[in-house]
Each structure stands twice: as structure tokens, then as C-alpha cells.
KOLROLUM-89041 format. One line per field, with one value per residue: residue in one letter; x, y, z of N, C-alpha, C in turn. Coordinates in nm, 2 decimals. Layout:
residu: c(a,...)
n_u: c(X,...)
n_v: c(Y,...)
n_w: c(Z,...)
ca_u: c(X,...)
ca_v: c(Y,...)
ca_w: c(Z,...)
c_u: c(X,...)
c_v: c(Y,...)
c_w: c(Z,...)
***
This chain:
residu: c(m,h,r,r,a,s,l,p,a,v,t,a,i,a,v,l,v,l,a,g,c,g,g,s,t,p,k,e,a,a,g,s,p,v,k,s,s,p,a,a,g,a,a,p,s,a,a,a,p,a,a,p,a,l,k,p,g,e,v,r,i,a,g,r,v,d,k,p,y,t,v,t,l,t,s,l,r,g,l,p,q,q,s,v,e,v,e,y,t,s,a,k,g,q,q,k,h,t,y,q,g,v,l,l,h,d,v,l,k,d,a,q,p,r,f,d,t,s,k,k,n,g,q,l,r,g,v,v,a,a,t,g,g,g,d,y,r,a,v,f,a,w,a,e,l,d,p,g,f,a,k,s,q,i,l,l,a,v,s,e,d,g,k,r,f,d,d,a,a,g,p,r,l,v,v,p,q,d,t,k,g,g,r,y,v,s,e,l,n,q,l,w,v,g,t,v,d,t,t,v,d,g,t,g,g,a,s,g,a,g,s)
n_u: c(0.09,0.05,0.20,0.07,0.23,0.35,0.22,0.42,0.64,0.56,0.53,0.80,0.92,0.79,0.89,1.16,1.15,1.04,1.25,1.45,1.36,1.44,1.29,1.16,1.31,1.20,1.22,1.24,0.99,0.83,0.82,1.02,1.13,1.28,1.58,1.61,1.81,1.99,1.88,2.02,2.27,2.18,2.24,2.37,2.17,2.24,2.30,2.19,2.42,2.54,2.46,2.71,2.86,2.74,2.90,2.94,2.70,2.63,2.38,2.18,2.02,1.78,1.61,1.33,1.46,1.65,1.90,2.06,2.22,2.45,2.43,2.57,2.61,2.79,2.78,2.51,2.51,2.62,2.41,2.12,1.96,1.69,1.48,1.29,1.04,0.92,0.68,0.61,0.49,0.67,0.83,0.96,0.81,0.66,0.79,0.98,1.14,1.40,1.48,1.74,1.80,1.79,1.54,1.35,1.23,1.39,1.63,1.56,1.45,1.68,1.77,1.61,1.34,1.15,0.85,0.53,0.47,0.26,0.04,-0.22,-0.11,0.10,0.29,0.16,0.13,0.35,0.58,0.78,1.02,1.18,1.46,1.62,1.85,1.89,1.72,1.49,1.19,0.99,0.71,0.62,0.39,0.44,0.32,0.31,0.55,0.60,0.61,0.43,0.20,0.16,0.20,0.40,0.72,0.92,1.22,1.57,1.74,2.02,2.10,2.00,1.83,2.04,2.27,2.50,2.45,2.63,2.87,2.90,2.66,2.47,2.20,1.88,1.54,1.28,0.95,0.74,0.46,0.36,0.21,0.30,0.62,0.70,0.78,1.00,1.28,1.58,1.94,1.95,1.97,1.89,1.69,1.43,1.27,0.96,0.67,0.32,0.19,0.21,0.15,-0.11,-0.24,-0.21,0.01,0.25,0.53,0.58,0.67,0.99,1.21,1.55,1.75)
n_v: c(-0.12,0.22,0.51,0.83,1.14,1.37,1.70,1.91,1.80,1.80,2.08,2.17,2.04,2.17,2.43,2.39,2.31,2.54,2.72,2.62,2.68,2.92,3.15,3.48,3.66,3.73,4.01,4.12,4.03,4.19,4.42,4.63,4.97,5.04,5.18,5.43,5.47,5.74,5.85,5.72,5.92,6.15,6.47,6.63,6.88,7.22,7.53,7.85,8.08,8.34,8.69,8.93,9.14,9.47,9.78,10.08,10.32,10.19,10.07,9.79,9.65,9.42,9.10,9.00,9.02,9.05,9.15,9.21,9.46,9.71,10.04,10.36,10.68,10.82,10.70,10.75,11.03,11.07,11.03,11.13,11.41,11.50,11.75,11.82,11.99,11.96,11.91,11.79,11.62,11.54,11.36,11.57,11.79,12.01,11.99,12.13,12.11,12.11,11.86,11.68,11.44,11.10,10.95,10.69,10.49,10.48,10.38,10.12,10.01,9.95,9.72,9.53,9.42,9.12,9.07,8.91,8.88,8.75,8.81,9.05,9.38,9.30,9.42,9.56,9.39,9.41,9.49,9.71,9.70,9.91,9.94,10.07,10.24,10.08,9.87,9.97,9.99,10.04,10.00,10.00,10.01,9.90,10.06,10.31,10.43,10.40,10.58,10.53,10.49,10.66,11.00,11.06,11.16,10.99,10.98,10.88,11.05,11.27,11.50,11.76,12.05,12.17,12.07,11.82,11.47,11.27,11.04,10.79,10.77,10.72,10.74,10.91,10.81,10.98,11.09,11.26,11.28,11.20,11.30,11.26,11.19,10.92,10.73,10.84,10.72,10.70,10.66,10.45,10.11,9.89,9.79,9.60,9.41,9.26,9.04,9.01,8.78,8.50,8.54,8.65,8.44,8.24,8.06,8.09,8.30,8.65,8.65,8.65,8.67,8.66,8.60)
n_w: c(0.00,-0.10,0.05,0.11,0.02,0.25,0.33,0.38,0.25,-0.02,-0.07,-0.04,-0.25,-0.47,-0.44,-0.50,-0.77,-0.90,-0.85,-1.01,-1.27,-1.38,-1.34,-1.25,-0.99,-0.66,-0.62,-0.88,-0.97,-0.83,-0.97,-0.98,-1.06,-1.38,-1.48,-1.72,-2.01,-2.18,-2.50,-2.80,-2.94,-2.82,-2.71,-2.42,-2.26,-2.30,-2.13,-2.25,-2.38,-2.17,-2.20,-2.29,-2.03,-1.97,-2.04,-1.85,-1.95,-2.19,-2.41,-2.46,-2.74,-2.77,-2.77,-2.96,-3.23,-3.53,-3.56,-3.30,-3.11,-2.96,-2.83,-2.77,-2.60,-2.75,-3.01,-3.06,-3.08,-3.33,-3.51,-3.70,-3.55,-3.33,-3.19,-2.90,-2.71,-2.39,-2.13,-1.81,-1.52,-1.23,-0.94,-0.84,-0.90,-1.14,-1.46,-1.72,-2.02,-2.28,-2.50,-2.68,-2.93,-3.06,-3.26,-3.11,-3.26,-3.49,-3.39,-3.30,-3.53,-3.68,-3.56,-3.67,-3.59,-3.53,-3.65,-3.70,-4.02,-4.15,-4.02,-4.01,-3.99,-3.82,-3.66,-3.47,-3.26,-3.12,-2.85,-2.64,-2.40,-2.17,-1.99,-1.70,-1.47,-1.15,-1.20,-1.30,-1.50,-1.79,-2.01,-2.36,-2.62,-2.96,-3.15,-3.04,-3.09,-3.35,-3.65,-3.85,-3.73,-3.51,-3.40,-3.23,-3.08,-2.95,-2.79,-2.77,-2.57,-2.58,-2.46,-2.23,-2.22,-2.36,-2.23,-2.23,-2.16,-1.93,-2.04,-1.91,-1.79,-1.98,-2.23,-2.21,-2.19,-2.35,-2.35,-2.51,-2.53,-2.28,-1.97,-1.72,-1.57,-1.55,-1.75,-1.85,-1.87,-1.70,-1.71,-1.90,-2.00,-2.14,-2.42,-2.50,-2.74,-2.82,-2.85,-2.77,-2.81,-2.71,-2.44,-2.44,-2.58,-2.40,-2.38,-2.26,-2.15,-2.25,-2.59,-2.74,-2.57,-2.53,-2.82)
ca_u: c(0.00,0.14,0.18,0.06,0.34,0.31,0.21,0.54,0.73,0.51,0.56,0.94,0.95,0.74,0.98,1.28,1.12,1.03,1.38,1.53,1.30,1.50,1.19,1.20,1.33,1.09,1.24,1.20,0.85,0.76,0.81,1.10,1.15,1.40,1.64,1.62,1.94,1.97,1.86,2.14,2.30,2.12,2.34,2.32,2.12,2.34,2.23,2.22,2.53,2.50,2.50,2.83,2.82,2.74,2.99,2.86,2.66,2.59,2.24,2.16,1.89,1.78,1.48,1.29,1.53,1.75,2.04,2.08,2.34,2.46,2.45,2.63,2.59,2.88,2.72,2.38,2.54,2.65,2.30,2.03,1.91,1.56,1.47,1.15,1.01,0.83,0.63,0.55,0.50,0.76,0.83,1.02,0.72,0.64,0.92,0.98,1.28,1.42,1.57,1.79,1.84,1.75,1.41,1.36,1.19,1.51,1.73,1.50,1.44,1.81,1.79,1.52,1.24,1.08,0.71,0.47,0.41,0.15,-0.08,-0.25,-0.05,0.16,0.38,0.08,0.14,0.48,0.60,0.92,1.05,1.30,1.51,1.72,1.93,1.81,1.62,1.36,1.14,0.87,0.68,0.56,0.34,0.52,0.24,0.34,0.68,0.61,0.55,0.32,0.07,0.15,0.28,0.49,0.86,0.99,1.36,1.68,1.80,2.17,2.12,1.88,1.85,2.17,2.37,2.52,2.45,2.76,2.88,2.88,2.52,2.39,2.09,1.76,1.42,1.20,0.82,0.67,0.31,0.32,0.20,0.39,0.75,0.73,0.84,1.13,1.38,1.72,2.05,1.89,2.07,1.84,1.57,1.39,1.15,0.89,0.53,0.24,0.11,0.21,0.09,-0.25,-0.29,-0.20,0.11,0.38,0.56,0.59,0.77,1.10,1.32,1.66,1.77)
ca_v: c(0.00,0.34,0.62,0.97,1.23,1.47,1.83,1.98,1.75,1.85,2.22,2.18,2.00,2.28,2.54,2.35,2.31,2.68,2.79,2.58,2.72,3.05,3.26,3.61,3.66,3.81,4.16,4.14,4.01,4.30,4.53,4.75,5.05,5.02,5.31,5.44,5.53,5.84,5.80,5.73,6.04,6.27,6.55,6.70,7.02,7.33,7.66,7.95,8.16,8.47,8.81,9.00,9.24,9.60,9.88,10.20,10.40,10.11,10.02,9.67,9.63,9.27,9.04,8.94,9.10,8.97,9.21,9.27,9.54,9.80,10.18,10.45,10.82,10.86,10.65,10.82,11.17,11.07,11.00,11.25,11.45,11.57,11.83,11.83,12.06,11.88,11.94,11.68,11.62,11.43,11.37,11.70,11.89,12.04,12.00,12.19,12.09,12.08,11.75,11.65,11.30,11.02,10.88,10.55,10.40,10.46,10.29,9.98,9.96,9.90,9.59,9.45,9.34,9.01,9.07,8.81,8.94,8.68,8.87,9.19,9.47,9.22,9.50,9.61,9.30,9.43,9.57,9.74,9.72,9.99,9.91,10.17,10.21,10.02,9.78,10.05,9.94,10.09,9.93,10.07,9.94,9.94,10.16,10.44,10.49,10.38,10.70,10.49,10.48,10.77,11.13,11.09,11.17,10.93,11.00,10.85,11.18,11.28,11.62,11.82,12.20,12.20,12.01,11.68,11.37,11.21,10.92,10.68,10.76,10.67,10.82,10.91,10.80,11.10,11.05,11.39,11.27,11.17,11.41,11.23,11.15,10.78,10.66,10.91,10.62,10.75,10.55,10.34,10.01,9.78,9.80,9.47,9.41,9.13,9.04,8.97,8.67,8.39,8.58,8.66,8.31,8.15,7.96,8.11,8.44,8.73,8.60,8.74,8.66,8.61,8.65)
ca_w: c(0.00,-0.11,0.14,0.05,0.06,0.35,0.27,0.39,0.15,-0.15,-0.07,-0.06,-0.39,-0.56,-0.43,-0.58,-0.92,-0.94,-0.84,-1.12,-1.40,-1.42,-1.33,-1.19,-0.85,-0.59,-0.64,-1.02,-0.99,-0.77,-1.07,-0.95,-1.18,-1.46,-1.52,-1.87,-2.06,-2.28,-2.64,-2.88,-3.01,-2.76,-2.65,-2.30,-2.28,-2.25,-2.11,-2.35,-2.33,-2.11,-2.28,-2.22,-1.94,-2.03,-1.98,-1.81,-2.06,-2.30,-2.41,-2.54,-2.81,-2.78,-2.78,-3.09,-3.33,-3.61,-3.54,-3.17,-3.10,-2.85,-2.86,-2.66,-2.63,-2.86,-3.14,-3.08,-3.12,-3.47,-3.59,-3.72,-3.42,-3.32,-3.07,-2.85,-2.59,-2.31,-2.00,-1.74,-1.37,-1.16,-0.80,-0.81,-0.94,-1.28,-1.53,-1.86,-2.07,-2.42,-2.52,-2.82,-2.94,-3.18,-3.25,-3.06,-3.37,-3.58,-3.33,-3.29,-3.66,-3.73,-3.51,-3.75,-3.51,-3.60,-3.63,-3.78,-4.14,-4.19,-3.95,-4.05,-3.90,-3.72,-3.57,-3.36,-3.15,-3.06,-2.73,-2.61,-2.25,-2.15,-1.85,-1.66,-1.35,-1.04,-1.26,-1.33,-1.63,-1.85,-2.13,-2.47,-2.74,-3.07,-3.23,-2.98,-3.14,-3.50,-3.71,-3.93,-3.65,-3.41,-3.43,-3.11,-3.11,-2.84,-2.81,-2.68,-2.56,-2.55,-2.39,-2.17,-2.21,-2.42,-2.16,-2.27,-2.06,-1.91,-2.12,-1.83,-1.75,-2.09,-2.28,-2.13,-2.27,-2.34,-2.41,-2.51,-2.51,-2.14,-1.88,-1.60,-1.61,-1.51,-1.86,-1.88,-1.81,-1.69,-1.71,-1.98,-2.04,-2.23,-2.49,-2.54,-2.83,-2.82,-2.89,-2.66,-2.86,-2.63,-2.32,-2.47,-2.62,-2.28,-2.41,-2.20,-2.13,-2.37,-2.68,-2.77,-2.48,-2.59,-2.95)
c_u: c(0.09,0.10,0.17,0.18,0.28,0.31,0.34,0.64,0.69,0.55,0.71,0.98,0.91,0.84,1.11,1.26,1.11,1.17,1.47,1.48,1.36,1.39,1.24,1.22,1.22,1.10,1.20,1.05,0.77,0.75,0.89,1.13,1.28,1.46,1.66,1.75,1.91,1.96,1.99,2.16,2.25,2.23,2.29,2.28,2.22,2.26,2.28,2.33,2.48,2.54,2.62,2.78,2.83,2.84,2.90,2.83,2.61,2.44,2.23,2.03,1.88,1.63,1.45,1.33,1.63,1.89,2.05,2.22,2.34,2.49,2.51,2.59,2.67,2.82,2.59,2.40,2.57,2.54,2.21,1.96,1.77,1.56,1.32,1.15,0.90,0.79,0.57,0.57,0.59,0.75,0.89,0.93,0.71,0.77,0.89,1.12,1.28,1.52,1.62,1.83,1.79,1.62,1.43,1.33,1.31,1.61,1.68,1.49,1.57,1.84,1.70,1.43,1.17,0.93,0.65,0.40,0.29,0.02,-0.10,-0.20,0.02,0.24,0.29,0.07,0.27,0.48,0.75,0.93,1.18,1.34,1.63,1.79,1.84,1.70,1.48,1.32,1.01,0.84,0.60,0.50,0.42,0.45,0.27,0.46,0.69,0.54,0.44,0.19,0.05,0.24,0.38,0.63,0.94,1.14,1.45,1.76,1.95,2.20,1.99,1.92,1.99,2.29,2.38,2.51,2.59,2.76,2.85,2.74,2.43,2.28,1.97,1.64,1.33,1.07,0.74,0.52,0.27,0.31,0.27,0.52,0.79,0.80,0.96,1.24,1.52,1.81,2.00,2.00,2.02,1.71,1.53,1.26,1.09,0.75,0.45,0.16,0.10,0.14,-0.06,-0.31,-0.28,-0.10,0.24,0.40,0.57,0.70,0.87,1.21,1.43,1.67,1.66)
c_v: c(0.12,0.44,0.75,1.06,1.33,1.61,1.91,1.93,1.80,2.00,2.24,2.15,2.11,2.39,2.51,2.36,2.45,2.75,2.75,2.62,2.85,3.16,3.38,3.59,3.75,3.96,4.20,4.13,4.13,4.43,4.65,4.83,5.03,5.16,5.32,5.51,5.64,5.79,5.82,5.86,6.17,6.34,6.62,6.84,7.12,7.46,7.76,8.04,8.30,8.58,8.87,9.11,9.38,9.69,10.00,10.28,10.32,10.07,9.91,9.67,9.48,9.23,8.97,9.02,9.02,9.02,9.28,9.35,9.63,9.94,10.25,10.59,10.87,10.82,10.72,10.97,11.18,11.04,11.13,11.28,11.52,11.65,11.84,11.91,11.99,11.94,11.82,11.70,11.51,11.45,11.51,11.82,11.91,12.06,12.05,12.19,12.09,11.97,11.73,11.51,11.23,10.95,10.73,10.46,10.37,10.37,10.14,9.93,9.90,9.76,9.49,9.36,9.24,9.01,8.97,8.88,8.87,8.73,9.01,9.29,9.40,9.30,9.55,9.51,9.32,9.52,9.60,9.77,9.79,9.98,10.02,10.14,10.17,9.93,9.84,10.01,10.01,10.02,10.02,9.97,9.99,10.06,10.30,10.51,10.48,10.50,10.66,10.48,10.60,10.89,11.16,11.09,11.11,10.92,10.92,10.98,11.18,11.40,11.67,11.97,12.24,12.14,11.86,11.59,11.31,11.07,10.79,10.66,10.71,10.77,10.82,10.90,10.92,11.07,11.18,11.38,11.24,11.29,11.39,11.17,11.00,10.70,10.73,10.83,10.68,10.63,10.43,10.24,9.90,9.82,9.66,9.47,9.27,9.14,8.98,8.84,8.55,8.42,8.58,8.52,8.20,8.04,7.99,8.26,8.51,8.68,8.70,8.74,8.60,8.67,8.59)
c_w: c(0.00,0.00,0.07,0.11,0.15,0.28,0.28,0.28,0.01,-0.17,-0.10,-0.20,-0.49,-0.56,-0.51,-0.73,-0.97,-0.95,-0.96,-1.26,-1.45,-1.42,-1.26,-1.04,-0.79,-0.62,-0.78,-1.04,-0.93,-0.86,-1.03,-1.07,-1.25,-1.50,-1.67,-1.90,-2.16,-2.41,-2.71,-2.95,-2.94,-2.69,-2.52,-2.32,-2.22,-2.24,-2.22,-2.30,-2.28,-2.20,-2.21,-2.14,-2.01,-1.96,-1.94,-1.94,-2.18,-2.29,-2.51,-2.60,-2.83,-2.79,-2.91,-3.21,-3.41,-3.59,-3.41,-3.17,-2.98,-2.90,-2.74,-2.69,-2.74,-3.00,-3.17,-3.13,-3.27,-3.56,-3.60,-3.59,-3.44,-3.19,-3.03,-2.73,-2.51,-2.18,-1.93,-1.59,-1.32,-1.01,-0.75,-0.85,-1.09,-1.35,-1.67,-1.91,-2.22,-2.43,-2.66,-2.82,-3.06,-3.16,-3.21,-3.17,-3.46,-3.52,-3.33,-3.43,-3.72,-3.67,-3.58,-3.66,-3.60,-3.57,-3.73,-3.90,-4.20,-4.13,-4.00,-3.95,-3.78,-3.62,-3.45,-3.24,-3.07,-2.93,-2.71,-2.46,-2.24,-2.01,-1.82,-1.53,-1.24,-1.08,-1.27,-1.48,-1.66,-1.98,-2.23,-2.57,-2.86,-3.15,-3.17,-3.04,-3.29,-3.57,-3.81,-3.86,-3.55,-3.45,-3.32,-3.16,-2.99,-2.87,-2.72,-2.68,-2.52,-2.47,-2.34,-2.16,-2.26,-2.35,-2.19,-2.14,-2.05,-1.98,-2.04,-1.78,-1.86,-2.13,-2.19,-2.23,-2.25,-2.42,-2.41,-2.49,-2.37,-2.06,-1.75,-1.65,-1.58,-1.62,-1.91,-1.81,-1.82,-1.68,-1.78,-2.02,-2.12,-2.29,-2.55,-2.62,-2.83,-2.87,-2.77,-2.69,-2.76,-2.49,-2.34,-2.50,-2.51,-2.30,-2.35,-2.18,-2.26,-2.46,-2.70,-2.68,-2.55,-2.74,-3.04)
***
């Protein structure tokens, strides 16, 4: 008469058989994450090179432009000059001055702003951010300075009441149509051109950062 194998013996045999079948180990069976390797030929991401530091008095024209460049009071004095008489209110009270300088539109036009020509009047989507000393900043719509749309004479001024600005201080932004002096940006160091499309459309920050 045959004897039935005991339950402990059967269990031990089953464990030995499974171990010899080359199955997954308990850790592998648990589905531990697998580290992915970089795709073949993928290059590590590199940060965009930082713009060179500005010297005192230099103004960088940058953003969504084909030809970013830098201007100084010396270079501005060599360009066709305009003269405007202005009155505005400031923290120091009522101001009345005569400024001489170069039209802002002429300076930015030389940088060749990239506006979407497939859109009707694509330049009307453009904005200009002027940054001065102490990270002071003011924003303009492109139409405010484009003579094709406005009669304004926004200047990069090189002198006030006949007195030249110091070369190390740089030009001053002059906005004749403003009744307050908040956008008369002193110690100007950057003019950034961009568009508002991505902000309005909800797809990111104002386009034009960088070159």
C-alpha cells in the first residue's frame, strides 16, 4: 500500500522546481523601476550663453530682433538728431525741458524686429520694454513709437536743455506725449523688443526673450 506524501514535502519539492526554472526573483517580480538610458546620439542640454556684461553708458537692443546690437551716447550723437520741448509732472514737481536725441523708432528699426508678417499689421502685437538704472522698467506698445501709427517723437535723448549727458550715465528715454515722467527712463541700459502673442494666447511668457 502506497503512502501519501506529506504536505510539507510536497511544498518543498514545488519550491525547488520553481527555483530551477529560471523565473523572476521576488524583487524582479515586484516590478522594481528600470532606469532608462539616454537616447542614442542625444546631447546633454546646454544653457544659452549669457550676454556679455554692459559697460557704463551702453544700451543693449535685444529680444525678438534679427540684429541685436549695443549703442552708446557717442554713437547716438553721430545719428540724425531731433529736438523736442516737453512738460511733465515728476516727484520734483512740474518739469519743462528741451531734449535733443535720436528717435527711438530709428534705433530699434536698425535691429530688425521680427514681427509676424502673416498677420494683418503684425507689428501692432509688438511691445518694447525699456530698462534703466536700479532695474527700473517701463513698457511701450510698438504703435506708440512707430511713425506709421502715431505722431509721437519718443527719443533716446543725448542732452537736456543744451547740456550733454555724461557718457557713463547713458541716454535718457523721453516721451513727449506723457503728462507724467514715469516713462522718462534714466540711465537706460536695455531696450527689449517682443510680442504679446504667447501671453494673450496662454502659451507662455511674452515672446522674444533672448535673440
